[in-house]
mmCIF file as gemmi writes it, N, C-alpha and C atoms, coordinates in Angstrom:
data_model
loop_
_atom_site.group_PDB
_atom_site.id
_atom_site.type_symbol
_atom_site.label_atom_id
_atom_site.label_alt_id
_atom_site.label_comp_id
_atom_site.label_asym_id
_atom_site.label_entity_id
_atom_site.label_seq_id
_atom_site.pdbx_PDB_ins_code
_atom_site.Cartn_x
_atom_site.Cartn_y
_atom_site.Cartn_z
_atom_site.occupancy
_atom_site.B_iso_or_equiv
_atom_site.pdbx_formal_charge
_atom_site.auth_seq_id
_atom_site.auth_asym_id
_atom_site.pdbx_PDB_model_num
ATOM 1 N N . UNK Axp A 1 ? -8.258 -24.739 16.9 1 0 ? 1 A 1
ATOM 2 C CA . UNK Axp A 1 ? -7.267 -23.753 17.25 1 0 ? 1 A 1
ATOM 3 C C . UNK Axp A 1 ? -7.89 -22.369 17.142 1 0 ? 1 A 1
ATOM 4 N N . UNK Axp A 2 ? -7.604 -21.52 18.099 1 0 ? 2 A 1
ATOM 5 C CA . UNK Axp A 2 ? -8.137 -20.166 18.081 1 0 ? 2 A 1
ATOM 6 C C . UNK Axp A 2 ? -6.994 -19.172 18.021 1 0 ? 2 A 1
ATOM 7 N N . UNK Axp A 3 ? -7.259 -18.067 17.388 1 0 ? 3 A 1
ATOM 8 C CA . UNK Axp A 3 ? -6.298 -16.969 17.353 1 0 ? 3 A 1
ATOM 9 C C . UNK Axp A 3 ? -6.761 -15.924 18.342 1 0 ? 3 A 1
ATOM 10 N N . UNK Axp A 4 ? -5.886 -15.525 19.22 1 0 ? 4 A 1
ATOM 11 C CA . UNK Axp A 4 ? -6.209 -14.512 20.203 1 0 ? 4 A 1
ATOM 12 C C . UNK Axp A 4 ? -5.29 -13.324 19.982 1 0 ? 4 A 1
ATOM 13 N N . UNK Axp A 5 ? -5.885 -12.165 19.795 1 0 ? 5 A 1
ATOM 14 C CA . UNK Axp A 5 ? -5.084 -10.96 19.609 1 0 ? 5 A 1
ATOM 15 C C . UNK Axp A 5 ? -4.523 -10.533 20.956 1 0 ? 5 A 1
ATOM 16 N N . UNK Axp A 6 ? -3.266 -10.152 20.962 1 0 ? 6 A 1
ATOM 17 C CA . UNK Axp A 6 ? -2.67 -9.677 22.206 1 0 ? 6 A 1
ATOM 18 C C . UNK Axp A 6 ? -3.118 -8.249 22.472 1 0 ? 6 A 1
ATOM 19 N N . UNK Axp A 7 ? -3.256 -7.918 23.73 1 0 ? 7 A 1
ATOM 20 C CA . UNK Axp A 7 ? -3.698 -6.582 24.114 1 0 ? 7 A 1
ATOM 21 C C . UNK Axp A 7 ? -2.692 -5.549 23.632 1 0 ? 7 A 1
ATOM 22 N N . UNK Axp A 8 ? -3.186 -4.491 23.045 1 0 ? 8 A 1
ATOM 23 C CA . UNK Axp A 8 ? -2.336 -3.404 22.605 1 0 ? 8 A 1
ATOM 24 C C . UNK Axp A 8 ? -1.611 -3.66 21.298 1 0 ? 8 A 1
ATOM 25 N N . UNK Axp A 9 ? -1.858 -4.79 20.67 1 0 ? 9 A 1
ATOM 26 C CA . UNK Axp A 9 ? -1.193 -5.097 19.404 1 0 ? 9 A 1
ATOM 27 C C . UNK Axp A 9 ? -1.762 -4.295 18.256 1 0 ? 9 A 1
ATOM 28 N N . UNK Axp A 10 ? -0.921 -4.031 17.299 1 0 ? 10 A 1
ATOM 29 C CA . UNK Axp A 10 ? -1.337 -3.306 16.101 1 0 ? 10 A 1
ATOM 30 C C . UNK Axp A 10 ? -1.053 -4.205 14.906 1 0 ? 10 A 1
ATOM 31 N N . UNK Axp A 11 ? -2.077 -4.532 14.103 1 0 ? 11 A 1
ATOM 32 C CA . UNK Axp A 11 ? -1.825 -5.379 12.937 1 0 ? 11 A 1
ATOM 33 C C . UNK Axp A 11 ? -0.9 -4.668 11.952 1 0 ? 11 A 1
ATOM 34 N N . UNK Axp A 12 ? -0.05 -5.424 11.305 1 0 ? 12 A 1
ATOM 35 C CA . UNK Axp A 12 ? 0.879 -4.872 10.32 1 0 ? 12 A 1
ATOM 36 C C . UNK Axp A 12 ? 0.385 -5.193 8.919 1 0 ? 12 A 1
ATOM 37 N N . UNK Axp A 13 ? 0.537 -4.214 8.042 1 0 ? 13 A 1
ATOM 38 C CA . UNK Axp A 13 ? 0.197 -4.43 6.65 1 0 ? 13 A 1
ATOM 39 C C . UNK Axp A 13 ? 1.477 -4.769 5.898 1 0 ? 13 A 1
ATOM 40 N N . UNK Axp A 14 ? 1.368 -5.649 4.936 1 0 ? 14 A 1
ATOM 41 C CA . UNK Axp A 14 ? 2.502 -5.965 4.071 1 0 ? 14 A 1
ATOM 42 C C . UNK Axp A 14 ? 2.6 -4.908 2.975 1 0 ? 14 A 1
ATOM 43 N N . UNK Axp A 15 ? 3.689 -4.953 2.234 1 0 ? 15 A 1
ATOM 44 C CA . UNK Axp A 15 ? 3.821 -4.052 1.085 1 0 ? 15 A 1
ATOM 45 C C . UNK Axp A 15 ? 2.665 -4.294 0.112 1 0 ? 15 A 1
ATOM 46 N N . UNK Axp A 16 ? 2.331 -5.552 -0.113 1 0 ? 16 A 1
ATOM 47 C CA . UNK Axp A 16 ? 1.22 -5.871 -1.004 1 0 ? 16 A 1
ATOM 48 C C . UNK Axp A 16 ? -0.095 -5.286 -0.52 1 0 ? 16 A 1
ATOM 49 N N . UNK Axp A 17 ? -0.334 -5.344 0.8 1 0 ? 17 A 1
ATOM 50 C CA . UNK Axp A 17 ? -1.543 -4.745 1.371 1 0 ? 17 A 1
ATOM 51 C C . UNK Axp A 17 ? -1.574 -3.245 1.085 1 0 ? 17 A 1
ATOM 52 N N . UNK Axp A 18 ? -0.428 -2.591 1.295 1 0 ? 18 A 1
ATOM 53 C CA . UNK Axp A 18 ? -0.378 -1.142 1.081 1 0 ? 18 A 1
ATOM 54 C C . UNK Axp A 18 ? -0.509 -0.796 -0.401 1 0 ? 18 A 1
ATOM 55 N N . UNK Axp A 19 ? 0.041 -1.634 -1.272 1 0 ? 19 A 1
ATOM 56 C CA . UNK Axp A 19 ? -0.127 -1.408 -2.718 1 0 ? 19 A 1
ATOM 57 C C . UNK Axp A 19 ? -1.605 -1.483 -3.086 1 0 ? 19 A 1
ATOM 58 N N . UNK Axp A 20 ? -2.298 -2.5 -2.57 1 0 ? 20 A 1
ATOM 59 C CA . UNK Axp A 20 ? -3.728 -2.663 -2.861 1 0 ? 20 A 1
ATOM 60 C C . UNK Axp A 20 ? -4.517 -1.485 -2.312 1 0 ? 20 A 1
ATOM 61 N N . UNK Axp A 21 ? -4.225 -1.064 -1.076 1 0 ? 21 A 1
ATOM 62 C CA . UNK Axp A 21 ? -4.948 0.057 -0.478 1 0 ? 21 A 1
ATOM 63 C C . UNK Axp A 21 ? -4.725 1.341 -1.275 1 0 ? 21 A 1
ATOM 64 N N . UNK Axp A 22 ? -3.494 1.558 -1.73 1 0 ? 22 A 1
ATOM 65 C CA . UNK Axp A 22 ? -3.207 2.743 -2.541 1 0 ? 22 A 1
ATOM 66 C C . UNK Axp A 22 ? -3.992 2.705 -3.854 1 0 ? 22 A 1
ATOM 67 N N . UNK Axp A 23 ? -3.998 1.542 -4.497 1 0 ? 23 A 1
ATOM 68 C CA . UNK Axp A 23 ? -4.722 1.396 -5.769 1 0 ? 23 A 1
ATOM 69 C C . UNK Axp A 23 ? -6.216 1.641 -5.566 1 0 ? 23 A 1
ATOM 70 N N . UNK Axp A 24 ? -6.774 1.051 -4.513 1 0 ? 24 A 1
ATOM 71 C CA . UNK Axp A 24 ? -8.199 1.234 -4.234 1 0 ? 24 A 1
ATOM 72 C C . UNK Axp A 24 ? -8.512 2.683 -3.896 1 0 ? 24 A 1
ATOM 73 N N . UNK Axp A 25 ? -7.614 3.326 -3.156 1 0 ? 25 A 1
ATOM 74 C CA . UNK Axp A 25 ? -7.815 4.739 -2.814 1 0 ? 25 A 1
ATOM 75 C C . UNK Axp A 25 ? -7.884 5.588 -4.083 1 0 ? 25 A 1
ATOM 76 N N . UNK Axp A 26 ? -7.097 5.211 -5.08 1 0 ? 26 A 1
ATOM 77 C CA . UNK Axp A 26 ? -7.095 5.94 -6.352 1 0 ? 26 A 1
ATOM 78 C C . UNK Axp A 26 ? -8.28 5.555 -7.234 1 0 ? 26 A 1
ATOM 79 N N . UNK Axp A 27 ? -9.085 4.581 -6.779 1 0 ? 27 A 1
ATOM 80 C CA . UNK Axp A 27 ? -10.273 4.18 -7.524 1 0 ? 27 A 1
ATOM 81 C C . UNK Axp A 27 ? -9.959 3.354 -8.759 1 0 ? 27 A 1
ATOM 82 N N . UNK Axp A 28 ? -8.863 2.622 -8.706 1 0 ? 28 A 1
ATOM 83 C CA . UNK Axp A 28 ? -8.431 1.839 -9.873 1 0 ? 28 A 1
ATOM 84 C C . UNK Axp A 28 ? -8.667 0.354 -9.672 1 0 ? 28 A 1
ATOM 85 N N . UNK Axp A 29 ? -8.947 -0.334 -10.763 1 0 ? 29 A 1
ATOM 86 C CA . UNK Axp A 29 ? -9.019 -1.791 -10.747 1 0 ? 29 A 1
ATOM 87 C C . UNK Axp A 29 ? -7.607 -2.336 -11.012 1 0 ? 29 A 1
ATOM 88 N N . UNK Axp A 30 ? -7.379 -3.627 -10.716 1 0 ? 30 A 1
ATOM 89 C CA . UNK Axp A 30 ? -6.081 -4.202 -11.06 1 0 ? 30 A 1
ATOM 90 C C . UNK Axp A 30 ? -5.784 -4.079 -12.555 1 0 ? 30 A 1
ATOM 91 N N . UNK Axp A 31 ? -6.797 -4.244 -13.395 1 0 ? 31 A 1
ATOM 92 C CA . UNK Axp A 31 ? -6.595 -4.139 -14.844 1 0 ? 31 A 1
ATOM 93 C C . UNK Axp A 31 ? -6.169 -2.732 -15.247 1 0 ? 31 A 1
ATOM 94 N N . UNK Axp A 32 ? -6.768 -1.713 -14.627 1 0 ? 32 A 1
ATOM 95 C CA . UNK Axp A 32 ? -6.396 -0.325 -14.942 1 0 ? 32 A 1
ATOM 96 C C . UNK Axp A 32 ? -4.958 -0.037 -14.512 1 0 ? 32 A 1
ATOM 97 N N . UNK Axp A 33 ? -4.594 -0.498 -13.303 1 0 ? 33 A 1
ATOM 98 C CA . UNK Axp A 33 ? -3.226 -0.282 -12.84 1 0 ? 33 A 1
ATOM 99 C C . UNK Axp A 33 ? -2.253 -1.003 -13.762 1 0 ? 33 A 1
ATOM 100 N N . UNK Axp A 34 ? -2.59 -2.233 -14.128 1 0 ? 34 A 1
ATOM 101 C CA . UNK Axp A 34 ? -1.721 -3.017 -15 1 0 ? 34 A 1
ATOM 102 C C . UNK Axp A 34 ? -1.485 -2.301 -16.326 1 0 ? 34 A 1
ATOM 103 N N . UNK Axp A 35 ? -2.549 -1.796 -16.912 1 0 ? 35 A 1
ATOM 104 C CA . UNK Axp A 35 ? -2.419 -1.097 -18.187 1 0 ? 35 A 1
ATOM 105 C C . UNK Axp A 35 ? -1.569 0.16 -18.039 1 0 ? 35 A 1
ATOM 106 N N . UNK Axp A 36 ? -1.79 0.905 -16.955 1 0 ? 36 A 1
ATOM 107 C CA . UNK Axp A 36 ? -1.063 2.156 -16.736 1 0 ? 36 A 1
ATOM 108 C C . UNK Axp A 36 ? 0.435 1.943 -16.538 1 0 ? 36 A 1
ATOM 109 N N . UNK Axp A 37 ? 0.828 0.844 -15.904 1 0 ? 37 A 1
ATOM 110 C CA . UNK Axp A 37 ? 2.246 0.658 -15.597 1 0 ? 37 A 1
ATOM 111 C C . UNK Axp A 37 ? 2.907 -0.436 -16.443 1 0 ? 37 A 1
ATOM 112 N N . UNK Axp A 38 ? 2.18 -0.961 -17.417 1 0 ? 38 A 1
ATOM 113 C CA . UNK Axp A 38 ? 2.774 -1.915 -18.341 1 0 ? 38 A 1
ATOM 114 C C . UNK Axp A 38 ? 2.985 -3.312 -17.783 1 0 ? 38 A 1
ATOM 115 N N . UNK Axp A 39 ? 2.059 -3.75 -16.939 1 0 ? 39 A 1
ATOM 116 C CA . UNK Axp A 39 ? 2.105 -5.106 -16.378 1 0 ? 39 A 1
ATOM 117 C C . UNK Axp A 39 ? 0.789 -5.793 -16.715 1 0 ? 39 A 1
ATOM 118 N N . UNK Axp A 40 ? 0.659 -7.05 -16.342 1 0 ? 40 A 1
ATOM 119 C CA . UNK Axp A 40 ? -0.611 -7.762 -16.528 1 0 ? 40 A 1
ATOM 120 C C . UNK Axp A 40 ? -1.414 -7.7 -15.229 1 0 ? 40 A 1
ATOM 121 N N . UNK Axp A 41 ? -2.736 -7.833 -15.312 1 0 ? 41 A 1
ATOM 122 C CA . UNK Axp A 41 ? -3.537 -7.892 -14.089 1 0 ? 41 A 1
ATOM 123 C C . UNK Axp A 41 ? -3.099 -9.037 -13.176 1 0 ? 41 A 1
ATOM 124 N N . UNK Axp A 42 ? -2.675 -10.147 -13.761 1 0 ? 42 A 1
ATOM 125 C CA . UNK Axp A 42 ? -2.204 -11.286 -12.975 1 0 ? 42 A 1
ATOM 126 C C . UNK Axp A 42 ? -0.96 -10.898 -12.159 1 0 ? 42 A 1
ATOM 127 N N . UNK Axp A 43 ? -0.056 -10.167 -12.776 1 0 ? 43 A 1
ATOM 128 C CA . UNK Axp A 43 ? 1.152 -9.714 -12.072 1 0 ? 43 A 1
ATOM 129 C C . UNK Axp A 43 ? 0.794 -8.753 -10.952 1 0 ? 43 A 1
ATOM 130 N N . UNK Axp A 44 ? -0.144 -7.851 -11.207 1 0 ? 44 A 1
ATOM 131 C CA . UNK Axp A 44 ? -0.601 -6.923 -10.163 1 0 ? 44 A 1
ATOM 132 C C . UNK Axp A 44 ? -1.149 -7.717 -8.98 1 0 ? 44 A 1
ATOM 133 N N . UNK Axp A 45 ? -1.96 -8.719 -9.256 1 0 ? 45 A 1
ATOM 134 C CA . UNK Axp A 45 ? -2.495 -9.575 -8.202 1 0 ? 45 A 1
ATOM 135 C C . UNK Axp A 45 ? -1.396 -10.27 -7.423 1 0 ? 45 A 1
ATOM 136 N N . UNK Axp A 46 ? -0.379 -10.745 -8.128 1 0 ? 46 A 1
ATOM 137 C CA . UNK Axp A 46 ? 0.742 -11.406 -7.441 1 0 ? 46 A 1
ATOM 138 C C . UNK Axp A 46 ? 1.49 -10.438 -6.531 1 0 ? 46 A 1
ATOM 139 N N . UNK Axp A 47 ? 1.698 -9.2 -6.977 1 0 ? 47 A 1
ATOM 140 C CA . UNK Axp A 47 ? 2.344 -8.199 -6.123 1 0 ? 47 A 1
ATOM 141 C C . UNK Axp A 47 ? 1.503 -7.942 -4.875 1 0 ? 47 A 1
ATOM 142 N N . UNK Axp A 48 ? 0.218 -7.697 -5.098 1 0 ? 48 A 1
ATOM 143 C CA . UNK Axp A 48 ? -0.661 -7.309 -3.997 1 0 ? 48 A 1
ATOM 144 C C . UNK Axp A 48 ? -0.941 -8.456 -3.032 1 0 ? 48 A 1
ATOM 145 N N . UNK Axp A 49 ? -0.856 -9.687 -3.508 1 0 ? 49 A 1
ATOM 146 C CA . UNK Axp A 49 ? -1.078 -10.853 -2.641 1 0 ? 49 A 1
ATOM 147 C C . UNK Axp A 49 ? 0.218 -11.378 -2.029 1 0 ? 49 A 1
ATOM 148 N N . UNK Axp A 50 ? 1.339 -10.734 -2.336 1 0 ? 50 A 1
ATOM 149 C CA . UNK Axp A 50 ? 2.614 -11.123 -1.767 1 0 ? 50 A 1
ATOM 150 C C . UNK Axp A 50 ? 3.247 -12.353 -2.387 1 0 ? 50 A 1
ATOM 151 N N . UNK Axp A 51 ? 2.735 -12.782 -3.521 1 0 ? 51 A 1
ATOM 152 C CA . UNK Axp A 51 ? 3.314 -13.957 -4.196 1 0 ? 51 A 1
ATOM 153 C C . UNK Axp A 51 ? 4.6 -13.596 -4.929 1 0 ? 51 A 1
ATOM 154 N N . UNK Axp A 52 ? 4.685 -12.343 -5.366 1 0 ? 52 A 1
ATOM 155 C CA . UNK Axp A 52 ? 5.853 -11.855 -6.086 1 0 ? 52 A 1
ATOM 156 C C . UNK Axp A 52 ? 6.253 -10.516 -5.474 1 0 ? 52 A 1
ATOM 157 N N . UNK Axp A 53 ? 7.544 -10.342 -5.237 1 0 ? 53 A 1
ATOM 158 C CA . UNK Axp A 53 ? 8.026 -9.071 -4.699 1 0 ? 53 A 1
ATOM 159 C C . UNK Axp A 53 ? 8.035 -8.028 -5.813 1 0 ? 53 A 1
ATOM 160 N N . UNK Axp A 54 ? 7.388 -6.904 -5.566 1 0 ? 54 A 1
ATOM 161 C CA . UNK Axp A 54 ? 7.35 -5.829 -6.554 1 0 ? 54 A 1
ATOM 162 C C . UNK Axp A 54 ? 8.691 -5.106 -6.576 1 0 ? 54 A 1
ATOM 163 N N . UNK Axp A 55 ? 9.261 -4.887 -7.768 1 0 ? 55 A 1
ATOM 164 C CA . UNK Axp A 55 ? 10.505 -4.126 -7.846 1 0 ? 55 A 1
ATOM 165 C C . UNK Axp A 55 ? 10.269 -2.652 -7.5 1 0 ? 55 A 1
ATOM 166 N N . UNK Axp A 56 ? 11.343 -1.969 -7.145 1 0 ? 56 A 1
ATOM 167 C CA . UNK Axp A 56 ? 11.245 -0.561 -6.765 1 0 ? 56 A 1
ATOM 168 C C . UNK Axp A 56 ? 10.574 0.272 -7.855 1 0 ? 56 A 1
ATOM 169 N N . UNK Axp A 57 ? 10.862 -0.011 -9.102 1 0 ? 57 A 1
ATOM 170 C CA . UNK Axp A 57 ? 10.226 0.72 -10.2 1 0 ? 57 A 1
ATOM 171 C C . UNK Axp A 57 ? 8.709 0.64 -10.103 1 0 ? 57 A 1
ATOM 172 N N . UNK Axp A 58 ? 8.184 -0.542 -9.814 1 0 ? 58 A 1
ATOM 173 C CA . UNK Axp A 58 ? 6.734 -0.717 -9.706 1 0 ? 58 A 1
ATOM 174 C C . UNK Axp A 58 ? 6.194 0.052 -8.507 1 0 ? 58 A 1
ATOM 175 N N . UNK Axp A 59 ? 6.906 0.019 -7.389 1 0 ? 59 A 1
ATOM 176 C CA . UNK Axp A 59 ? 6.461 0.774 -6.209 1 0 ? 59 A 1
ATOM 177 C C . UNK Axp A 59 ? 6.409 2.266 -6.533 1 0 ? 59 A 1
ATOM 178 N N . UNK Axp A 60 ? 7.405 2.747 -7.266 1 0 ? 60 A 1
ATOM 179 C CA . UNK Axp A 60 ? 7.403 4.166 -7.67 1 0 ? 60 A 1
ATOM 180 C C . UNK Axp A 60 ? 6.235 4.459 -8.609 1 0 ? 60 A 1
ATOM 181 N N . UNK Axp A 61 ? 5.948 3.535 -9.525 1 0 ? 61 A 1
ATOM 182 C CA . UNK Axp A 61 ? 4.823 3.722 -10.436 1 0 ? 61 A 1
ATOM 183 C C . UNK Axp A 61 ? 3.502 3.778 -9.661 1 0 ? 61 A 1
ATOM 184 N N . UNK Axp A 62 ? 3.357 2.916 -8.667 1 0 ? 62 A 1
ATOM 185 C CA . UNK Axp A 62 ? 2.155 2.95 -7.826 1 0 ? 62 A 1
ATOM 186 C C . UNK Axp A 62 ? 2.034 4.306 -7.144 1 0 ? 62 A 1
ATOM 187 N N . UNK Axp A 63 ? 3.133 4.789 -6.568 1 0 ? 63 A 1
ATOM 188 C CA . UNK Axp A 63 ? 3.107 6.063 -5.86 1 0 ? 63 A 1
ATOM 189 C C . UNK Axp A 63 ? 2.709 7.199 -6.794 1 0 ? 63 A 1
ATOM 190 N N . UNK Axp A 64 ? 3.298 7.232 -7.961 1 0 ? 64 A 1
ATOM 191 C CA . UNK Axp A 64 ? 2.986 8.296 -8.921 1 0 ? 64 A 1
ATOM 192 C C . UNK Axp A 64 ? 1.541 8.196 -9.385 1 0 ? 64 A 1
ATOM 193 N N . UNK Axp A 65 ? 1.112 6.985 -9.719 1 0 ? 65 A 1
ATOM 194 C CA . UNK Axp A 65 ? -0.235 6.808 -10.283 1 0 ? 65 A 1
ATOM 195 C C . UNK Axp A 65 ? -1.334 7.022 -9.25 1 0 ? 65 A 1
ATOM 196 N N . UNK Axp A 66 ? -1.066 6.664 -7.978 1 0 ? 66 A 1
ATOM 197 C CA . UNK Axp A 66 ? -2.102 6.782 -6.949 1 0 ? 66 A 1
ATOM 198 C C . UNK Axp A 66 ? -2.015 8.07 -6.143 1 0 ? 66 A 1
ATOM 199 N N . UNK Axp A 67 ? -0.859 8.726 -6.156 1 0 ? 67 A 1
ATOM 200 C CA . UNK Axp A 67 ? -0.674 9.923 -5.345 1 0 ? 67 A 1
ATOM 201 C C . UNK Axp A 67 ? -0.362 9.609 -3.889 1 0 ? 67 A 1
ATOM 202 N N . UNK Axp A 68 ? -0.14 8.342 -3.579 1 0 ? 68 A 1
ATOM 203 C CA . UNK Axp A 68 ? 0.188 7.92 -2.217 1 0 ? 68 A 1
ATOM 204 C C . UNK Axp A 68 ? 1.713 7.952 -2.068 1 0 ? 68 A 1
ATOM 205 N N . UNK Axp A 69 ? 2.228 8.487 -0.956 1 0 ? 69 A 1
ATOM 206 C CA . UNK Axp A 69 ? 3.685 8.586 -0.801 1 0 ? 69 A 1
ATOM 207 C C . UNK Axp A 69 ? 4.391 7.237 -0.94 1 0 ? 69 A 1
ATOM 208 N N . UNK Axp A 70 ? 5.496 7.237 -1.687 1 0 ? 70 A 1
ATOM 209 C CA . UNK Axp A 70 ? 6.293 6.032 -1.868 1 0 ? 70 A 1
ATOM 210 C C . UNK Axp A 70 ? 6.74 5.456 -0.532 1 0 ? 70 A 1
ATOM 211 N N . UNK Axp A 71 ? 7.14 6.302 0.389 1 0 ? 71 A 1
ATOM 212 C CA . UNK Axp A 71 ? 7.592 5.835 1.712 1 0 ? 71 A 1
ATOM 213 C C . UNK Axp A 71 ? 6.51 5.001 2.391 1 0 ? 71 A 1
ATOM 214 N N . UNK Axp A 72 ? 5.254 5.42 2.273 1 0 ? 72 A 1
ATOM 215 C CA . UNK Axp A 72 ? 4.177 4.669 2.914 1 0 ? 72 A 1
ATOM 216 C C . UNK Axp A 72 ? 3.981 3.318 2.222 1 0 ? 72 A 1
ATOM 217 N N . UNK Axp A 73 ? 4.04 3.308 0.89 1 0 ? 73 A 1
ATOM 218 C CA . UNK Axp A 73 ? 3.878 2.052 0.176 1 0 ? 73 A 1
ATOM 219 C C . UNK Axp A 73 ? 5.011 1.092 0.537 1 0 ? 73 A 1
ATOM 220 N N . UNK Axp A 74 ? 6.241 1.593 0.575 1 0 ? 74 A 1
ATOM 221 C CA . UNK Axp A 74 ? 7.394 0.738 0.862 1 0 ? 74 A 1
ATOM 222 C C . UNK Axp A 74 ? 7.465 0.272 2.309 1 0 ? 74 A 1
ATOM 223 N N . UNK Axp A 75 ? 7.325 1.221 3.23 1 0 ? 75 A 1
ATOM 224 C CA . UNK Axp A 75 ? 7.633 0.937 4.633 1 0 ? 75 A 1
ATOM 225 C C . UNK Axp A 75 ? 6.464 1.074 5.603 1 0 ? 75 A 1
ATOM 226 N N . UNK Axp A 76 ? 5.371 1.652 5.147 1 0 ? 76 A 1
ATOM 227 C CA . UNK Axp A 76 ? 4.245 1.879 6.048 1 0 ? 76 A 1
ATOM 228 C C . UNK Axp A 76 ? 4.461 3.068 6.954 1 0 ? 76 A 1
ATOM 229 N N . UNK Axp A 77 ? 5.393 3.953 6.567 1 0 ? 77 A 1
ATOM 230 C CA . UNK Axp A 77 ? 5.689 5.137 7.374 1 0 ? 77 A 1
ATOM 231 C C . UNK Axp A 77 ? 5.523 6.394 6.532 1 0 ? 77 A 1
ATOM 232 N N . UNK Axp A 78 ? 5.373 7.507 7.227 1 0 ? 78 A 1
ATOM 233 C CA . UNK Axp A 78 ? 5.366 8.819 6.587 1 0 ? 78 A 1
ATOM 234 C C . UNK Axp A 78 ? 6.29 9.691 7.423 1 0 ? 78 A 1
ATOM 235 N N . UNK Axp A 79 ? 7.291 10.24 6.779 1 0 ? 79 A 1
ATOM 236 C CA . UNK Axp A 79 ? 8.311 11.04 7.466 1 0 ? 79 A 1
ATOM 237 C C . UNK Axp A 79 ? 8.906 10.288 8.638 1 0 ? 79 A 1
ATOM 238 N N . UNK Axp A 80 ? 9.103 8.983 8.477 1 0 ? 80 A 1
ATOM 239 C CA . UNK Axp A 80 ? 9.737 8.163 9.501 1 0 ? 80 A 1
ATOM 240 C C . UNK Axp A 80 ? 8.827 7.721 10.624 1 0 ? 80 A 1
ATOM 241 N N . UNK Axp A 81 ? 7.573 8.137 10.619 1 0 ? 81 A 1
ATOM 242 C CA . UNK Axp A 81 ? 6.624 7.765 11.668 1 0 ? 81 A 1
ATOM 243 C C . UNK Axp A 81 ? 5.681 6.69 11.147 1 0 ? 81 A 1
ATOM 244 N N . UNK Axp A 82 ? 5.395 5.711 11.983 1 0 ? 82 A 1
ATOM 245 C CA . UNK Axp A 82 ? 4.499 4.631 11.606 1 0 ? 82 A 1
ATOM 246 C C . UNK Axp A 82 ? 3.096 4.938 12.117 1 0 ? 82 A 1
ATOM 247 N N . UNK Axp A 83 ? 2.17 5.275 11.228 1 0 ? 83 A 1
ATOM 248 C CA . UNK Axp A 83 ? 0.786 5.481 11.667 1 0 ? 83 A 1
ATOM 249 C C . UNK Axp A 83 ? 0.15 4.136 11.998 1 0 ? 83 A 1
ATOM 250 N N . UNK Axp A 84 ? -0.869 4.155 12.792 1 0 ? 84 A 1
ATOM 251 C CA . UNK Axp A 84 ? -1.588 2.921 13.117 1 0 ? 84 A 1
ATOM 252 C C . UNK Axp A 84 ? -2.138 2.297 11.861 1 0 ? 84 A 1
ATOM 253 N N . UNK Axp A 85 ? -2.154 0.98 11.809 1 0 ? 85 A 1
ATOM 254 C CA . UNK Axp A 85 ? -2.6 0.278 10.61 1 0 ? 85 A 1
ATOM 255 C C . UNK Axp A 85 ? -4.049 0.57 10.26 1 0 ? 85 A 1
ATOM 256 N N . UNK Axp A 86 ? -4.865 0.967 11.219 1 0 ? 86 A 1
ATOM 257 C CA . UNK Axp A 86 ? -6.253 1.277 10.936 1 0 ? 86 A 1
ATOM 258 C C . UNK Axp A 86 ? -6.448 2.644 10.312 1 0 ? 86 A 1
ATOM 259 N N . UNK Axp A 87 ? -5.369 3.389 10.15 1 0 ? 87 A 1
ATOM 260 C CA . UNK Axp A 87 ? -5.436 4.724 9.59 1 0 ? 87 A 1
ATOM 261 C C . UNK Axp A 87 ? -5.749 4.639 8.102 1 0 ? 87 A 1
ATOM 262 N N . UNK Axp A 88 ? -6.677 5.456 7.651 1 0 ? 88 A 1
ATOM 263 C CA . UNK Axp A 88 ? -7.018 5.468 6.234 1 0 ? 88 A 1
ATOM 264 C C . UNK Axp A 88 ? -5.963 6.252 5.458 1 0 ? 88 A 1
ATOM 265 N N . UNK Axp A 89 ? -5.926 6.069 4.155 1 0 ? 89 A 1
ATOM 266 C CA . UNK Axp A 89 ? -4.972 6.803 3.336 1 0 ? 89 A 1
ATOM 267 C C . UNK Axp A 89 ? -5.253 8.3 3.429 1 0 ? 89 A 1
ATOM 268 N N . UNK Axp A 90 ? -6.522 8.68 3.483 1 0 ? 90 A 1
ATOM 269 C CA . UNK Axp A 90 ? -6.875 10.098 3.641 1 0 ? 90 A 1
ATOM 270 C C . UNK Axp A 90 ? -6.32 10.67 4.939 1 0 ? 90 A 1
ATOM 271 N N . UNK Axp A 91 ? -6.393 9.894 6.017 1 0 ? 91 A 1
ATOM 272 C CA . UNK Axp A 91 ? -5.832 10.333 7.294 1 0 ? 91 A 1
ATOM 273 C C . UNK Axp A 91 ? -4.317 10.428 7.216 1 0 ? 91 A 1
ATOM 274 N N . UNK Axp A 92 ? -3.708 9.524 6.431 1 0 ? 92 A 1
ATOM 275 C CA . UNK Axp A 92 ? -2.255 9.582 6.252 1 0 ? 92 A 1
ATOM 276 C C . UNK Axp A 92 ? -1.85 10.879 5.571 1 0 ? 92 A 1
ATOM 277 N N . UNK Axp A 93 ? -2.643 11.342 4.596 1 0 ? 93 A 1
ATOM 278 C CA . UNK Axp A 93 ? -2.354 12.608 3.941 1 0 ? 93 A 1
ATOM 279 C C . UNK Axp A 93 ? -2.404 13.753 4.94 1 0 ? 93 A 1
ATOM 280 N N . UNK Axp A 94 ? -3.376 13.724 5.841 1 0 ? 94 A 1
ATOM 281 C CA . UNK Axp A 94 ? -3.466 14.779 6.855 1 0 ? 94 A 1
ATOM 282 C C . UNK Axp A 94 ? -2.222 14.775 7.735 1 0 ? 94 A 1
ATOM 283 N N . UNK Axp A 95 ? -1.739 13.589 8.082 1 0 ? 95 A 1
ATOM 284 C CA . UNK Axp A 95 ? -0.514 13.486 8.886 1 0 ? 95 A 1
ATOM 285 C C . UNK Axp A 95 ? 0.661 14.062 8.112 1 0 ? 95 A 1
ATOM 286 N N . UNK Axp A 96 ? 0.744 13.729 6.823 1 0 ? 96 A 1
ATOM 287 C CA . UNK Axp A 96 ? 1.84 14.202 5.985 1 0 ? 96 A 1
ATOM 288 C C . UNK Axp A 96 ? 1.808 15.718 5.843 1 0 ? 96 A 1
ATOM 289 N N . UNK Axp A 97 ? 0.632 16.283 5.637 1 0 ? 97 A 1
ATOM 290 C CA . UNK Axp A 97 ? 0.499 17.725 5.453 1 0 ? 97 A 1
ATOM 291 C C . UNK Axp A 97 ? 0.858 18.461 6.746 1 0 ? 97 A 1
ATOM 292 N N . UNK Axp A 98 ? 0.507 17.878 7.886 1 0 ? 98 A 1
ATOM 293 C CA . UNK Axp A 98 ? 0.775 18.52 9.172 1 0 ? 98 A 1
ATOM 294 C C . UNK Axp A 98 ? 2.255 18.456 9.542 1 0 ? 98 A 1
ATOM 295 N N . UNK Axp A 99 ? 2.991 17.528 8.949 1 0 ? 99 A 1
ATOM 296 C CA . UNK Axp A 99 ? 4.41 17.348 9.316 1 0 ? 99 A 1
ATOM 297 C C . UNK Axp A 99 ? 5.285 18.485 8.834 1 0 ? 99 A 1
């Protein structure tokens, strides 16, 4: 079986993907994030891998600790606009500042 990408398609990131990208952008390991927000590294892995849904409190903690907008972590948008999934977090900040 082969997977064929459709023309013009944009891959979507899950909340867990965006949580991981935010954490990595902040230069943190799962253990560091876990310690900072009072969770275990295993729980952080479960959130980021989509095995467990992260509660809103955790999403807010990620946003505060990483400096990445909560809206982007939750919905993949900034000011209601969906940037392309290939956009880096640094590029997202430029979009946010320009808005």
